[in-house]
N, CA, C and O of each residue as an XYZ file, in Angstrom:
660
protein
N     -14.506     -7.662     -7.607
C     -14.602     -6.369     -8.249
C     -13.300     -5.618     -8.046
O     -12.814     -5.517     -6.920
N     -12.743     -5.103     -9.091
C     -11.552     -4.257     -9.012
C     -12.005     -2.811     -9.171
O     -12.891     -2.511     -9.972
N     -11.402     -1.938     -8.417
C     -11.738     -0.530     -8.487
C     -10.445      0.237     -8.631
O      -9.627      0.239     -7.711
N     -10.239      0.885     -9.753
C      -8.990      1.582    -10.005
C      -9.173      3.065     -9.741
O     -10.165      3.667    -10.152
N      -8.208      3.642     -9.052
C      -8.209      5.047     -8.724
C      -7.231      5.769     -9.646
O      -6.315      5.153    -10.189
N      -7.423      7.053     -9.817
C      -6.494      7.848    -10.613
C      -5.095      7.767    -10.025
O      -4.920      7.569     -8.822
N      -4.123      7.921    -10.877
C      -2.731      7.944    -10.435
C      -2.441      9.238     -9.697
O      -3.166     10.227     -9.810
N      -1.359      9.195     -8.939
C      -0.899     10.381     -8.236
C      -0.562     11.459     -9.277
O      -0.111     11.150    -10.380
N      -0.786     12.713     -8.911
C      -0.486     13.824     -9.824
C       1.019     13.895    -10.086
O       1.815     13.357     -9.316
N       1.390     14.539    -11.139
C       2.816     14.694    -11.467
C       3.435     15.900    -10.778
O       4.657     16.016    -10.677
N       2.552     16.820    -10.293
C       3.053     18.007     -9.610
C       2.081     18.416     -8.511
O       0.925     17.992     -8.500
N       2.556     19.234     -7.600
C       1.763     19.684     -6.462
C       0.580     20.533     -6.914
O       0.716     21.398     -7.780
N      -0.571     20.278     -6.322
C      -1.768     21.065     -6.629
C      -1.627     22.506     -6.144
O      -2.322     23.391     -6.643
N      -0.735     22.757     -5.176
C      -0.565     24.103     -4.643
C       0.601     24.831     -5.317
O       0.397     25.873     -5.941
N       1.803     24.304     -5.202
C       2.994     25.004     -5.682
C       3.328     24.712     -7.142
O       4.145     25.409     -7.745
N       2.696     23.678     -7.713
C       2.972     23.239     -9.080
C       4.384     22.681     -9.251
O       4.836     22.479    -10.378
N       5.098     22.425     -8.120
C       6.422     21.799     -8.192
C       6.260     20.345     -8.613
O       5.381     19.656     -8.094
N       7.084     19.859     -9.541
C       6.960     18.460     -9.986
C       7.394     17.501     -8.881
O       8.329     17.787     -8.132
N       6.702     16.354     -8.785
C       7.077     15.304     -7.852
C       8.154     14.438     -8.498
O       8.097     14.150     -9.694
N       9.129     14.027     -7.700
C      10.188     13.153     -8.180
C      10.242     11.916     -7.291
O       9.781     11.961     -6.151
N      10.797     10.811     -7.791
C      10.905      9.611     -6.956
C      11.568      9.933     -5.616
O      12.604     10.597     -5.560
N      10.947      9.447     -4.539
C      11.428      9.700     -3.185
C      10.628     10.772     -2.463
O      10.633     10.813     -1.232
N       9.929     11.656     -3.208
C       9.088     12.672     -2.567
C       7.949     12.017     -1.814
O       7.352     11.057     -2.301
N       7.635     12.535     -0.608
C       6.415     12.146      0.096
C       5.327     13.105     -0.362
O       5.554     14.310     -0.469
N       4.147     12.566     -0.633
C       3.038     13.367     -1.135
C       1.803     13.085     -0.287
O       1.496     11.930      0.010
N       1.100     14.140      0.100
C      -0.168     14.002      0.819
C      -1.290     14.033     -0.220
O      -1.414     14.985     -0.991
N      -2.098     12.980     -0.225
C      -3.240     12.885     -1.132
C      -4.494     13.212     -0.338
O      -4.806     12.520      0.631
N      -5.215     14.249     -0.730
C      -6.389     14.728     -0.008
C      -7.636     14.533     -0.861
O      -7.666     14.920     -2.029
N      -8.659     13.933     -0.271
C      -9.936     13.755     -0.957
C     -10.939     14.669     -0.266
O     -11.023     14.697      0.962
N     -11.700     15.417     -1.063
C     -12.638     16.380     -0.489
C     -13.946     16.388     -1.260
O     -14.017     15.923     -2.398
N     -14.973     16.920     -0.627
C     -16.286     17.090     -1.243
C     -16.411     18.548     -1.627
O     -16.451     19.420     -0.759
N     -16.474     18.823     -2.932
C     -16.648     20.178     -3.441
C     -18.142     20.456     -3.473
O     -18.850     19.987     -4.365
N     -18.614     21.215     -2.505
C     -20.053     21.462     -2.343
C     -20.627     22.206     -3.541
O     -21.717     21.873     -4.007
N     -19.910     23.209     -4.050
C     -20.418     23.992     -5.186
C     -20.568     23.135     -6.430
O     -21.583     23.213     -7.122
N     -19.564     22.316     -6.717
C     -19.603     21.474     -7.915
C     -20.428     20.214     -7.688
O     -20.838     19.559     -8.646
N     -20.674     19.871     -6.423
C     -21.428     18.663     -6.125
C     -20.659     17.390     -6.443
O     -21.258     16.344     -6.692
N     -19.345     17.476     -6.435
C     -18.500     16.336     -6.778
C     -17.392     16.183     -5.757
O     -17.134     17.071     -4.944
N     -16.745     15.027     -5.822
C     -15.566     14.813     -5.003
C     -14.350     15.272     -5.796
O     -14.339     15.227     -7.026
N     -13.328     15.711     -5.074
C     -12.104     16.147     -5.717
C     -10.895     15.554     -5.022
O     -10.990     15.025     -3.915
N      -9.766     15.650     -5.683
C      -8.513     15.145     -5.126
C      -7.435     16.196     -5.328
O      -7.351     16.824     -6.383
N      -6.612     16.378     -4.301
C      -5.464     17.271     -4.389
C      -4.247     16.520     -3.872
O      -4.302     15.896     -2.813
N      -3.159     16.579     -4.611
C      -1.891     15.980     -4.204
C      -0.926     17.129     -3.935
O      -0.640     17.932     -4.823
N      -0.423     17.200     -2.696
C       0.482     18.290     -2.305
C       1.641     17.725     -1.494
O       1.569     16.613     -0.972
N       2.698     18.502     -1.400
C       3.820     18.137     -0.548
C       3.386     18.256      0.915
O       2.538     19.092      1.224
N       3.935     17.453      1.817
C       3.489     17.470      3.215
C       3.548     18.842      3.876
O       2.680     19.165      4.686
N       4.550     19.656      3.551
C       4.639     20.981      4.174
C       3.654     21.980      3.576
O       3.567     23.113      4.048
N       2.911     21.581      2.547
C       1.912     22.454      1.932
C       0.492     22.156      2.410
O      -0.432     22.914      2.113
N       0.311     21.065      3.144
C      -1.039     20.631      3.538
C      -1.770     21.718      4.306
O      -2.931     22.003      4.013
N      -1.111     22.335      5.288
C      -1.779     23.332      6.125
C      -2.097     24.627      5.384
O      -2.998     25.359      5.792
N      -1.383     24.919      4.314
C      -1.631     26.166      3.583
C      -2.543     25.978      2.376
O      -3.004     26.956      1.788
N      -2.806     24.726      2.004
C      -3.664     24.474      0.843
C      -5.122     24.609      1.260
O      -5.570     23.927      2.182
N      -5.861     25.479      0.593
C      -7.276     25.681      0.906
C      -8.119     24.812     -0.010
O      -8.184     25.037     -1.219
N      -8.761     23.816      0.582
C      -9.632     22.930     -0.187
C     -10.926     23.651     -0.511
O     -11.399     24.448      0.299
N     -11.513     23.396     -1.674
C     -12.782     24.025     -2.031
C     -13.987     23.305     -1.408
O     -15.113     23.452     -1.883
N     -13.750     22.541     -0.362
C     -14.818     21.819      0.320
C     -14.251     21.087      1.515
O     -13.071     21.224      1.838
N     -15.100     20.303      2.176
C     -14.648     19.604      3.376
C     -13.863     18.345      3.030
O     -14.168     17.638      2.069
N     -12.843     18.089      3.844
C     -11.991     16.929      3.605
C     -12.730     15.659      4.011
O     -13.379     15.611      5.056
N     -12.622     14.630      3.168
C     -13.230     13.335      3.456
C     -12.196     12.345      3.976
O     -12.498     11.525      4.844
N     -10.991     12.418      3.451
C      -9.934     11.501      3.866
C      -8.618     11.894      3.256
O      -8.547     12.749      2.373
N      -7.560     11.245      3.749
C      -6.228     11.551      3.255
C      -5.311     10.363      3.468
O      -5.584      9.498      4.301
N      -4.231     10.322      2.721
C      -3.189      9.333      2.919
C      -1.887      9.910      2.399
O      -1.879     10.865      1.623
N      -0.791      9.319      2.837
C       0.533      9.733      2.376
C       1.047      8.700      1.384
O       0.738      7.512      1.484
N       1.815      9.162      0.448
C       2.345      8.295     -0.593
C       3.766      8.731     -0.897
O       4.055      9.927     -0.936
N       4.649      7.778     -1.110
C       6.011      8.080     -1.542
C       6.062      7.838     -3.043
O       5.677      6.772     -3.523
N       6.538      8.833     -3.777
C       6.654      8.697     -5.224
C       7.776      7.709     -5.496
O       8.918      7.907     -5.080
N       7.433      6.657     -6.193
C       8.396      5.588     -6.475
C       8.844      5.640     -7.925
O       8.210      6.253     -8.784
N       9.958      4.972     -8.156
C      10.440      4.765     -9.514
C       9.450      3.813    -10.186
O       9.187      2.743     -9.637
N       8.893      4.152    -11.340
C       7.896      3.302    -11.979
C       8.390      1.891    -12.297
O       7.580      0.989    -12.505
N       9.706      1.690    -12.338
C      10.245      0.363    -12.629
C      10.238     -0.560    -11.418
O      10.427     -1.766    -11.578
N      10.026     -0.035    -10.210
C      10.055     -0.831     -8.987
C       8.649     -1.307     -8.637
O       8.021     -0.771     -7.724
N       8.154     -2.308     -9.355
C       6.770     -2.797     -9.253
C       6.436     -3.374     -7.877
O       5.354     -3.102     -7.356
N       7.335     -4.166     -7.268
C       7.005     -4.824     -5.997
C       6.783     -3.809     -4.889
O       5.875     -3.984     -4.077
N       7.581     -2.761     -4.832
C       7.403     -1.731     -3.824
C       6.112     -0.971     -4.079
O       5.419     -0.604     -3.131
N       5.773     -0.726     -5.344
C       4.555      0.002     -5.665
C       3.315     -0.725     -5.164
O       2.383     -0.074     -4.692
N       3.271     -2.046     -5.250
C       2.109     -2.811     -4.780
C       1.963     -2.660     -3.276
O       0.858     -2.415     -2.791
N       3.053     -2.801     -2.522
C       2.994     -2.654     -1.061
C       2.565     -1.240     -0.678
O       1.732     -1.064      0.212
N       3.126     -0.236     -1.339
C       2.775      1.152     -1.057
C       1.308      1.426     -1.369
O       0.647      2.179     -0.653
N       0.803      0.818     -2.430
C      -0.586      1.012     -2.817
C      -1.528      0.467     -1.751
O      -2.504      1.128     -1.396
N      -1.255     -0.713     -1.241
C      -2.093     -1.300     -0.179
C      -1.995     -0.459      1.084
O      -3.005     -0.223      1.747
N      -0.798     -0.003      1.426
C      -0.625      0.839      2.614
C      -1.386      2.157      2.459
O      -1.974      2.645      3.424
N      -1.380      2.732      1.265
C      -2.124      3.970      1.026
C      -3.621      3.747      1.170
O      -4.317      4.581      1.750
N      -4.125      2.630      0.649
C      -5.554      2.319      0.774
C      -5.925      2.145      2.242
O      -6.980      2.603      2.681
N      -5.060      1.488      2.992
C      -5.302      1.279      4.426
C      -5.334      2.614      5.167
O      -6.235      2.851      5.971
N      -4.364      3.485      4.904
C      -4.330      4.804      5.541
C      -5.573      5.614      5.194
O      -6.162      6.259      6.061
N      -5.966      5.579      3.935
C      -7.142      6.327      3.495
C      -8.402      5.797      4.175
O      -9.225      6.576      4.658
N      -8.553      4.477      4.213
C      -9.711      3.852      4.855
C      -9.812      4.292      6.319
O     -10.882      4.701      6.769
N      -8.717      4.212      7.055
C      -8.735      4.594      8.467
C      -9.001      6.083      8.639
O      -9.652      6.483      9.605
N      -8.508      6.915      7.717
C      -8.731      8.356      7.832
C     -10.202      8.727      7.636
O     -10.652      9.757      8.137
N     -10.947      7.900      6.916
C     -12.378      8.175      6.721
C     -13.148      8.115      8.038
O     -14.240      8.674      8.144
N     -12.590      7.447      9.033
C     -13.235      7.327     10.341
C     -12.750      8.378     11.319
O     -13.223      8.421     12.455
N     -11.823      9.226     10.910
C     -11.315     10.284     11.781
C     -12.029     11.606     11.543
O     -11.850     12.550     12.313
N     -12.831     11.689     10.494
C     -13.486     12.940     10.128
C     -14.991     12.804     10.332
O     -15.695     12.275      9.472
N     -15.481     13.285     11.475
C     -16.905     13.167     11.792
C     -17.788     13.952     10.833
O     -18.942     13.578     10.625
N     -17.279     15.033     10.243
C     -18.086     15.851      9.338
C     -18.497     15.081      8.095
O     -19.537     15.366      7.501
N     -17.687     14.110      7.698
C     -17.957     13.372      6.466
C     -18.909     12.196      6.695
O     -19.339     11.560      5.733
N     -19.244     11.897      7.956
C     -20.123     10.767      8.235
C     -21.485     10.964      7.581
O     -22.051     12.057      7.621
N     -22.000      9.907      6.986
C     -23.337      9.931      6.409
C     -23.398     10.428      4.976
O     -24.451     10.330      4.346
N     -22.310     10.957      4.441
C     -22.315     11.364      3.043
C     -22.308     10.120      2.170
O     -21.592      9.163      2.463
N     -23.083     10.120      1.122
C     -23.188      8.940      0.260
C     -21.830      8.515     -0.288
O     -21.509      7.327     -0.316
N     -21.034      9.489     -0.724
C     -19.719      9.166     -1.282
C     -18.799      8.571     -0.231
O     -18.072      7.616     -0.505
N     -18.826      9.134      0.976
C     -17.974      8.637      2.054
C     -18.376      7.231      2.448
O     -17.517      6.365      2.615
N     -19.669      6.992      2.600
C     -20.131      5.650      2.951
C     -19.764      4.641      1.867
O     -19.398      3.505      2.170
N     -19.863      5.058      0.599
C     -19.489      4.164     -0.499
C     -17.991      3.863     -0.460
O     -17.581      2.725     -0.686
N     -17.177      4.876     -0.173
C     -15.730      4.666     -0.063
C     -15.408      3.685      1.058
O     -14.604      2.769      0.882
N     -16.043      3.884      2.210
C     -15.812      2.986      3.347
C     -16.163      1.553      2.969
O     -15.402      0.625      3.244
N     -17.307      1.382      2.343
C     -17.779      0.048      1.967
C     -16.834     -0.613      0.958
O     -16.414     -1.753      1.157
N     -16.505      0.090     -0.108
C     -15.653     -0.492     -1.148
C     -14.228     -0.746     -0.661
O     -13.635     -1.780     -0.969
N     -13.683      0.199      0.100
C     -12.329     -0.006      0.620
C     -12.276     -1.167      1.598
O     -11.303     -1.922      1.609
N     -13.319     -1.323      2.427
C     -13.356     -2.459      3.355
C     -13.347     -3.777      2.590
O     -12.635     -4.710      2.961
N     -14.132     -3.852      1.531
C     -14.165     -5.082      0.736
C     -12.804     -5.368      0.102
O     -12.350     -6.512      0.087
N     -12.159     -4.333     -0.417
C     -10.863     -4.528     -1.053
C      -9.772     -4.852     -0.043
O      -8.907     -5.688     -0.303
N      -9.812     -4.189      1.114
C      -8.817     -4.465      2.145
C      -9.044     -5.830      2.779
O      -8.098     -6.456      3.259
N     -10.278     -6.292      2.784
C     -10.547     -7.647      3.265
C      -9.880     -8.656      2.319
O      -9.307     -9.650      2.766
N      -9.958     -8.398      1.046
C      -9.336     -9.272      0.059
C      -7.817     -9.302      0.217
O      -7.181    -10.322     -0.052
N      -7.236     -8.182      0.655
C      -5.787     -8.098      0.879
C      -5.412     -8.527      2.302
O      -4.241     -8.468      2.679
N      -6.396     -8.956      3.088
C      -6.214     -9.434      4.471
C      -5.722     -8.346      5.427
O      -4.985     -8.621      6.374
N      -6.141     -7.115      5.165
C      -5.823     -6.000      6.046
C      -6.916     -5.870      7.105
O      -6.636     -5.515      8.250
N      -8.155     -6.157      6.724
C      -9.284     -6.201      7.655
C     -10.000     -7.529      7.471
O      -9.892     -8.176      6.430
N     -10.743     -7.925      8.520
C     -11.533     -9.160      8.455
C     -12.935     -8.876      8.955
O     -13.126     -8.159      9.938
N     -13.914     -9.444      8.267
C     -15.303     -9.300      8.700
C     -15.480    -10.042     10.024
O     -14.931    -11.126     10.221
N     -16.249     -9.444     10.921
C     -16.535    -10.044     12.219
C     -17.984    -10.498     12.217
O     -18.878     -9.726     11.871
N     -18.219    -11.740     12.600
C     -19.580    -12.252     12.688
C     -20.164    -12.585     11.332
O     -19.463    -12.682     10.325
N     -21.475    -12.756     11.347
C     -22.218    -13.120     10.145
C     -22.165    -11.982      9.125
O     -22.243    -10.810      9.491
N     -22.032    -12.332      7.853
C     -21.987    -11.337      6.776
C     -23.345    -10.641      6.680
O     -24.380    -11.293      6.542
N     -23.327     -9.320      6.754
C     -24.544     -8.515      6.707
C     -24.842     -8.089      5.275
O     -23.932     -7.928      4.463
N     -26.125     -7.907      4.974
C     -26.523     -7.442      3.647
C     -27.156     -6.051      3.684
O     -27.438     -5.467      2.639
N     -27.378     -5.525      4.887
C     -27.941     -4.184      5.052
C     -27.448     -3.626      6.385
O     -27.016     -4.373      7.264
N     -27.518     -2.311      6.521
C     -27.086     -1.684      7.770
C     -25.582     -1.489      7.789
O     -25.032     -0.740      6.982
N     -24.912     -2.178      8.727
C     -23.461     -2.078      8.833
C     -22.842     -3.464      9.002
O     -23.489     -4.402      9.469
N     -21.587     -3.564      8.615
C     -20.798     -4.790      8.809
C     -19.628     -4.433      9.714
O     -18.940     -3.439      9.482
N     -19.406     -5.228     10.728
C     -18.287     -5.008     11.626
C     -17.039     -5.674     11.039
O     -17.072     -6.837     10.639
N     -15.935     -4.913     10.996
C     -14.647     -5.412     10.527
C     -13.616     -5.204     11.627
O     -13.724     -4.272     12.424
N     -12.617     -6.078     11.665
C     -11.497     -5.932     12.596
C     -10.244     -5.643     11.779
O      -9.892     -6.384     10.861
N      -9.577     -4.536     12.139
C      -8.311     -4.182     11.516
C      -7.260     -5.137     12.077
O      -7.030     -5.162     13.286
N      -6.632     -5.910     11.222
C      -5.752     -6.997     11.645
C      -4.589     -6.505     12.505
O      -4.287     -7.119     13.528
N      -3.933     -5.417     12.119
C      -2.754     -4.927     12.854
C      -3.101     -4.388     14.232
O      -2.426     -4.707     15.211
N      -4.147     -3.574     14.318
C      -4.451     -2.874     15.572
C      -5.545     -3.548     16.391
O      -5.762     -3.188     17.548
N      -6.228     -4.511     15.809
C      -7.367     -5.203     16.443
C      -8.551     -4.266     16.672
O      -9.500     -4.626     17.368
N      -8.501     -3.076     16.097
C      -9.600     -2.108     16.201
C     -10.799     -2.631     15.425
O     -10.652     -3.125     14.307
N     -11.998     -2.523     16.021
C     -13.217     -2.923     15.322
C     -13.872     -1.690     14.730
O     -14.014     -0.661     15.390
N     -14.271     -1.814     13.461
C     -14.781     -0.689     12.691
C     -16.122     -1.072     12.075
O     -16.238     -2.106     11.416
N     -17.137     -0.232     12.293
C     -18.439     -0.452     11.665
C     -18.440      0.216     10.299
O     -18.235      1.423     10.176
N     -18.674     -0.590      9.284
C     -18.657     -0.099      7.909
C     -20.082     -0.139      7.356
O     -20.731     -1.185      7.387
N     -20.568      0.997      6.852
C     -21.918      1.001      6.274
C     -21.970      0.143      5.008
O     -21.044      0.147      4.197
N     -23.056     -0.577      4.863
C     -23.277     -1.362      3.645
C     -24.072     -0.478      2.705
O     -25.159     -0.010      3.042
N     -23.524     -0.258      1.534
C     -24.100      0.691      0.593
C     -24.340     -0.009     -0.739
O     -23.495     -0.760     -1.227
N     -25.499      0.250     -1.309
C     -25.743     -0.199     -2.678
C     -25.078      0.823     -3.589
O     -25.402      2.010     -3.554
N     -24.157      0.353     -4.391
C     -23.378      1.257     -5.238
C     -24.068      1.412     -6.590
O     -24.090      0.488     -7.402
N     -24.631      2.594     -6.814
C     -25.268      2.877     -8.100
C     -24.198      3.252     -9.117
O     -23.073      3.591     -8.751
N     -24.547      3.190    -10.368
C     -23.616      3.565    -11.433
C     -23.199      5.019    -11.282
O     -22.022      5.344    -11.434
N     -24.160      5.905    -10.983
C     -23.837      7.325    -10.825
C     -22.863      7.551     -9.677
O     -21.908      8.317     -9.809
N     -23.106      6.883     -8.547
C     -22.236      7.030     -7.391
C     -20.838      6.502     -7.704
O     -19.842      7.122     -7.333
N     -20.764      5.380     -8.372
C     -19.476      4.800     -8.730
C     -18.704      5.733     -9.668
O     -17.493      5.896     -9.515
N     -19.382      6.336    -10.619
C     -18.720      7.254    -11.539
C     -18.198      8.490    -10.819
O     -17.109      8.968    -11.137
N     -18.960      9.025     -9.844
C     -18.512     10.174     -9.068
C     -17.225      9.845     -8.327
O     -16.282     10.636     -8.318
N     -17.194      8.684     -7.711
C     -16.037      8.278     -6.919
C     -14.862      7.943     -7.824
O     -13.740      8.386     -7.584
N     -15.117      7.173     -8.848
C     -14.047      6.694     -9.731
C     -13.353      7.845    -10.449
O     -12.143      7.790    -10.673
N     -14.091      8.876    -10.810
C     -13.498     10.011    -11.516
C     -12.605     10.850    -10.621
O     -11.838     11.671    -11.125
N     -12.681     10.671     -9.311
C     -11.965     11.511     -8.384
C     -10.692     10.892     -7.840
O      -9.680     11.578     -7.699
N     -10.728      9.615     -7.537
C      -9.648      8.989     -6.791
C      -8.596      8.404     -7.683
O      -8.775      8.302     -8.896
N      -7.489      8.017     -7.075
C      -6.358      7.503     -7.830
C      -5.908      6.148     -7.364
O      -6.663      5.448     -6.691
N      -4.754      5.772     -7.687
C      -4.157      4.455     -7.702
C      -3.912      3.764     -6.360
O      -2.824      3.224     -6.164
N      -4.855      3.755     -5.440
C      -4.545      3.132     -4.158
C      -4.969      1.677     -4.061
O      -4.665      1.015     -3.068
N      -5.648      1.177     -5.044
C      -5.984     -0.254     -5.064
C      -5.641     -0.801     -6.428
O      -5.970     -0.200     -7.450
N      -4.986     -1.930     -6.443
C      -4.661     -2.606     -7.719
C      -5.722     -3.599     -8.054
O      -5.636     -4.270     -9.083
């Protein structure tokens, strides 16, 4: 299964300054409680602390804006962004147990396993949680196994961007 995320924004969600190749950008994923949806904000790193999210943060990753002609670097950066985002989902206790967060953890683990960033530990589980080992750090991570409904997939897919090819 391939899961495509939205591309990085062309300008900062806070200052509206355009991003140019070489800029570092913080990508923030949040749960907008009023709208009942997930949202994404792309801001410059020095704007992160001043940007007020309309809900609680679920995860984040950093991305360097690349020249669109440099395809090989873009693939490596995309995998690194997915890895950073996946690990950040485990740093935010407030987001634990949310259907969208659990679905993100599950789908990202499957995709990162395919890219050999994480490996399943033990027998493959079909319910509950699956233990994965992060290859670089040897950290073991319990990932919830989630049945992905069409509605849940649409909520997630409409929010996120290009971190998995």
